[in-house]
N, C-alpha and C positions, 0 to 999 in steps of 0.2 A: 504494501499499499504505499501512497506516496506520503510523507511527512504530517501533509495536514491533512489529506484526505476530504478536501470539501470540493466538491462536485455541482455544478449548477445546470443546468437546462434553461435553454432556449427554445420555447414554443410557446405557440398561441391557438387557442381554443374558443369558439362560440358555437352557438344553437344551429349556427349551418356549418359551420366548415372546422376539422382539424379534430376532431372526435378521434379516429385514428391514430393522428399521430400525439395526441395528448396521451392515448392509452397504452402507445408500446413506453413514450418516456416513464409513464408510472410505472410502469412493469419492469424496467432497468430501473427507476429508481429505486423500488423496494429490493429488489437484490440487492443492489447497494449500500441501502441502509445496514440491510442483513449484517452485511460484509464492514457494520461501522463506519461507512464515510458520514459528512456533513453534507445533506443535500437542499439544495434550493433549488427554486424555479423564476424564471423572469418572465414573464406574461403580458402582454399589448391588455389581451383580454383572455377571459376564462372563466367556467360554468361556477357558479355558484357552487353547486353539489360536488364540482370538483375541488374545488379553492376548499371546500371545508373537510375534505376526504384527505387532502394532500397536509393540510392544518391538523388534520387529529393523528395524523400517521408520523408527527413532529419534522415535516418540512414547511421553510417558511417560502413562504409565495410573494413574491415581488409584482405590484404593478406598474406597467412599464409606460409613462404618456407618449415614448417615440424612440426608437433605435438608439436614436444620441444618446438618450440617458440611460440608456444599455453601455455605451463604448465611454463613458464617463467614469463610467466604475473601473478597481483595480482587480484585473482580471489574472495575474502575475501568478498566483498561488493558486488557482484553481484549475479543474478540469473543468472545461463546457462542452457540452452535448448538446449539438443543435438539430430538432428536426421541424421540415416545413418548407414547404414549394417557394415561399416566396422569399427566401436567402438567397440573393442572389451573388453573381462574383464579386460586385463591390462588397458586400457584409461578410464575406469570407477574409477578403485583403485586409478591410481593418480589425477583424478579429485575431488574424494570425499577427499582426502589429501590436496587438496590444499584448503578446508574448504570455497566453496563457500556460499551464504546465502543461496540457496536453487539449487538442480538440478534437471531440466525434462528430461524426454524421451519419447520422439513422436517415436511411431514405432507400425510396424503392429506386431502380435503372431508370437513368434517365441521361440524354443526350445532355452532362456536365463534365468539366474539369473536376473530380474530386481532389481536394488540399487537405485535406484531415487529417491527423495523424491515425486518427481508426475512423473508418464505413463498416457500418453495421446495414445489412439487406439481407432481408428472410425470405425473400421472391425465390421460388423456385422455375425449374426449367432454363435458366442460366448460369453463365460461366463466368471466369473470375477476368479474360481477357475482353470482355463486353465493357467494361468499365477503365474510365479515362482517370486512371490513379497518378496521382502526385508518386514521387521515388521517396520511397520509404514509408509512404501509407500502408498501414495492414487491411485488410478487407475480412471481414466476415460475414459469410456469402450460405445462405439456405436455410432450409426449414427448423435445423439443429440451435439455428439462432431466435428463433420464435418467442418472442416478448408479448405474453397475454398479463393482463391485469391481474392485481396480486388476489382481487376478492373475483376472480372468476374461477383461477384456480380453487381459491377457497372452498366455492359453493361447488364446484366437481368433484373435489375429495368428498364432502357431505352426503353427497348421493349415490343411493347404492346402485348399483351393476346395473348399466345397459340393458335395454332388453331390447331385440327388432321391435321396429312398427312401422305403420302407412303414414305419419309426419313427414310432410318435405317442407323443405326452406327453399326457398327461391331467393339468392344474395347477389349484391352487385356494389361496385364501388361509384364512387361521382360526387356531380356538386349538385345536379338536376333530381333530387330528390322524387319534389312532389310529380312532377312530368313523368317519371320512370315507374312510380306509382299507380298515378293512371293507367297507362299503358299495359302496366301487368296486370290490375285487376281486369282490362277488359279482355285480354287473351286468359287468364282461369276461368274468367266467365263461360267461355266456350268449352276449356277444358274439361270443367267439372259443375255444371249452371247450379248445381244444389250443394254442394260443399261451403260452409261460411269459409271467406279466406280473415286470416289475422294482419296486421300492420305493425312492424317495429320499427320503431325511426328515432334516432338521438334525440330532434327537436320533434316537438308537437305539428304535425300536419294539418291543415284546415280541413277535416275529417268529412264537412257537410259539402265543400268544393270537389272535394276527390272524388267522392262517390255522384257525383253531380255530371262532375265530365267523365266517368270512366262507365257511367251509362246502369251502372250497379243500383242493387236493392239495398238499401240501407243499412238490414237488416241480416243483407250476408256477408257484411263488413265489419271489421273490430278493431278500432286503433290504439296501439299503448307507446308511451313514451316514459323517457324519464323512469325506466326503472331498477334498481338494484340488482346487484348480479344474482341475488338469490332467485329472486322472481323473474329474469331474464333466461335463469338456467331452467328451473319450472317452463317456461312458456316454448324452449327450442322443444320439450320433451312432450308436447301435453297438444300440440297444434297440429290441425291436420296439413292447411296450408298457411304458411308464416311467408311475408311478403319485408324484406328487411331487405333498405339501400343503404347499405354501408359494407362493406368488403370486410372489415375487421369484425364485424357481428357472424360474417361467415368461419372466421378463424375461432374465435370464442365459441362459434357451435358444435365444434370438433371436442370441449372438453366436454359437452354438455352430449356425445353421440348423438348427433343427428343427420339422417338423412337427408341429402342436397342437393339442390340443383344449382348451377353459378352459369355467368356468360358473362363476359366483356363489353366495355364500355369508350377502355380507350386501350390502347397497342401496347402499355405497357403493364395491361394487366392478363395477355394475353398467354404468354408463359407459363405462369404459373397455376392457371385453371386447366392449361392442357397438361400439363406434372400431374396435378392434383387428380385428373381425369383419368390418368393411366396407371394412379397408384390405386385407385378406386376409392378415394375419397370424396369426391363428387361426381356427379353428373355434368358435364359442361357443354351448353347448347351454344357455342359459338355467341356469334354478335348478336347481343340481346339488343340492340338497335332495330335488328331486322329479324328478331324469330318471329315464327310462327308458331300460332298453336297449335297445329301437328306435332311440330316438332318439340311443343313442351309439355304434350301428351306421351309422346314416347319416351321421353325423359321421365314422365313422373310413372311408368309403368319401370323401365330400367329400377328406379329406384325402388318401386316396392316390393320388386324381383332382389336386390343385391343390398337393400337395406341392411338386414345383421351384420353381414359382412363388413358393409361402410362403416358402420357403429363402430365396430372391434378395430378396423384401420385406425380411424381418427385416433380413437382413445390413445392407442401404441403412437401415433405420429405426436402428440403432443406432451405426450411424456417422455421420448426421446428429445425433445428441447431442453431439458431441465438442465443435463451436463453442459450444453453449447452457451447457456447462458453463463453458469460458473466460469467458463472460458472468459465469455466478453468482460465480466466483471474483474477477472484479472489484470487482464489488459487494460484497462481504464484507472487503475488503483495501483498498477503495477510504478 
């Protein structure tokens, strides 16, 4: 561990964006706290429920008026962890000029130059040579380094052994949550018009508006948001059809053991989803912007046939990530 063991996270979260970025930062922060580090978060925006959870865990949360306030602080005794697509090359240039003890970037594969000392990416189906890394940067790549919120792991441990069931979850990442939910409700009405569909979102969606635009019957759609980990895990297990517009929720559902359908809406999602499909963790229906109801119906049939095996593989996948997170903690605090 470093002599000070001080680790600061620079990440933002709001009701609309940043849930996945904040979730994986919180997962790494929890592992660092267990290793004895002093952890703080610097955010320009953060949900109240997230801030309360961090502070209960002994993490200081600093609200920033702007990034200039961040760079006015002294980072020479800190490891600084950054997660967010908004942090551009100019930000990283200024951060390195501030001479922190070490820099860490948590990210997906993007066409950018990575200059952090440590880069963490738990995307699957890609190789290290696809990253443009600064000489000397260390890359921790793949599902071995999956970062799940601590409360999700705790809730999963409290659950009994998963059993095969008929529930199906449809999950996707992206920022156009409302429109994507409308599209999926329209398609699911054609796949199985008699069965209710549940919608799980990080922020509260305008339920009446979404149902009206989708043409669904209001009694056939139920909306959930702002749930704690225990209730979310239960929802993953009870739903017949659960629509979730967040890729992070897909990975968290692995911990519950949830037969799952997904697809991509951005190119950087394709490799991981293809990998998960080949490993029998999900059914990947491809480009969800153009998926047909017939394709979804076929996917539901495949999930029904393979649900038991899918659940077992998901739980093993999540369990295997424990060792990898320990490796990252050692590297961050070395």
